[in-house]
C-alpha positions as CSV (number, residue, x, y, z in Angstrom):
1,M,123.4,-68.9,-61.7
2,S,126.0,-66.1,-61.4
3,M,126.1,-67.4,-57.8
4,L,127.1,-70.6,-58.4
5,A,130.0,-69.1,-61.1
6,R,131.2,-66.6,-58.2
7,S,131.5,-69.7,-55.7
8,A,133.4,-71.7,-58.1
9,A,135.7,-68.8,-58.9
10,R,136.6,-68.4,-55.3
11,S,137.3,-72.2,-54.6
12,V,139.9,-72.4,-57.1
13,A,141.0,-69.3,-56.1
14,R,141.3,-70.9,-52.6
15,S,142.7,-74.4,-53.8
16,A,145.4,-72.7,-55.7
17,P,149.0,-72.9,-54.0
18,R,149.8,-70.0,-51.8
19,G,153.5,-70.2,-52.3
20,S,153.0,-69.0,-56.0
21,R,151.1,-65.9,-55.4
22,T,153.4,-64.8,-52.6
23,V,156.9,-65.2,-55.1
24,V,154.9,-62.6,-57.5
25,V,153.9,-60.7,-54.7
26,D,157.3,-60.1,-53.7
27,A,158.8,-60.0,-57.1
28,S,156.6,-57.2,-57.6
29,A,157.5,-55.6,-54.6
30,T,161.5,-55.2,-54.8
31,D,160.8,-54.3,-58.5
32,Y,158.9,-51.3,-57.3
33,V,161.4,-50.6,-54.5
34,A,164.0,-50.3,-56.8
35,K,162.1,-48.5,-59.6
36,R,161.3,-46.1,-56.5
37,N,165.1,-46.0,-55.8
38,A,166.1,-45.5,-59.3
39,V,163.7,-42.6,-59.3
40,K,165.1,-41.0,-56.1
41,A,168.6,-41.7,-57.6
42,H,167.6,-40.0,-60.7
43,A,165.7,-36.6,-59.1
44,Q,169.3,-36.4,-56.6
45,D,171.3,-36.2,-59.4
46,T,169.1,-34.5,-61.7
47,T,169.3,-31.9,-58.4
48,N,172.7,-32.0,-58.3
49,L,173.3,-31.2,-62.0
50,W,171.2,-28.3,-62.0
51,R,172.6,-26.7,-58.8
52,R,175.8,-27.0,-60.5
53,I,174.8,-25.1,-63.8
54,S,173.2,-22.8,-61.1
55,F,176.5,-22.0,-59.5
56,F,178.9,-22.4,-62.2
57,V,177.2,-20.8,-65.3
58,C,174.0,-18.7,-64.0
59,V,176.1,-16.8,-61.5
60,P,179.1,-16.1,-63.4
61,G,176.8,-15.2,-66.7
62,T,175.2,-12.7,-64.2
63,L,178.1,-11.4,-63.1
64,V,179.8,-10.8,-66.2
65,T,176.5,-9.3,-67.7
66,L,176.2,-6.9,-64.5
67,A,179.9,-5.9,-65.2
68,W,179.3,-5.3,-69.1
69,V,176.0,-3.2,-68.5
70,R,177.9,-1.4,-65.8
71,N,180.9,-0.3,-68.2
72,A,178.2,0.4,-71.2
73,E,176.1,3.0,-69.1
74,A,179.4,4.6,-67.3
75,E,180.4,5.3,-70.9
76,H,177.0,6.6,-71.7
77,A,176.8,8.6,-68.5
78,E,180.1,10.2,-69.8
79,H,179.1,11.1,-73.2
80,Q,176.3,12.8,-71.6
81,E,178.0,14.7,-69.4
82,H,180.6,15.6,-72.6
83,L,177.2,16.8,-74.3
84,K,176.5,19.1,-71.4
85,H,180.0,20.7,-71.0
86,E,179.6,21.4,-74.7
87,N,176.5,23.0,-74.7
88,G,176.8,25.2,-71.7
89,G,175.0,22.7,-68.9
90,E,172.3,21.6,-71.2
91,L,171.7,18.7,-73.2
92,P,171.2,19.9,-77.1
93,E,167.7,20.1,-78.3
94,I,166.4,17.3,-80.1
95,P,165.6,17.7,-83.8
96,G,162.2,18.2,-84.6
97,Y,161.8,15.8,-87.3
98,D,158.0,15.2,-88.8
99,Y,158.5,11.3,-88.4
100,M,159.7,11.6,-84.8
101,N,157.2,11.5,-82.0
102,R,154.0,11.9,-84.1
103,R,150.8,12.4,-81.7
104,V,147.5,12.4,-83.6
105,K,145.9,12.5,-80.7
106,P,147.0,12.9,-76.8
107,F,147.0,10.0,-74.6
108,P,144.4,9.3,-71.8
109,W,146.9,10.9,-69.2
110,G,148.2,13.6,-71.7
111,M,150.6,14.1,-74.7
112,N,153.5,12.3,-72.8
113,S,154.0,8.5,-72.6
114,L,153.3,6.8,-69.4
115,F,157.0,6.4,-68.7
116,F,158.0,9.7,-69.5
117,N,161.2,10.9,-67.9
118,P,161.7,14.3,-68.2
119,H,165.7,14.0,-68.0
120,V,165.2,11.4,-70.9
121,N,162.5,12.4,-72.9
122,K,161.2,15.3,-74.8
123,D,158.3,17.0,-73.3
124,M,155.6,16.4,-76.3
125,A,153.1,19.1,-74.0
126,N,155.3,22.1,-74.6
């Protein structure tokens, strides 16, 4: 029975005029090409937008931030040198307040933190 239905469907499809099917295929093909070109144009516009944002916003912003941080660090270094000059070439001792640098037990690598810098941090091993 299904064989009969299948052959009937094929004969109906073959008897349909061919011109009507090609017009639909051509319309969808041009529609597909138009959509693809629209997507490409949108991608190009978006790429250009982000390129401009990178060059005209991010790069100047980074340079301004770089200048600000450089000036802040220069002021800090000048202040540190001033403190050293006032105290005979050494930085003054950091007050040993009870609430600062409390260690109940040492870290696995010792009393100092993992990022210990002897020029900046207090040595907790002493």
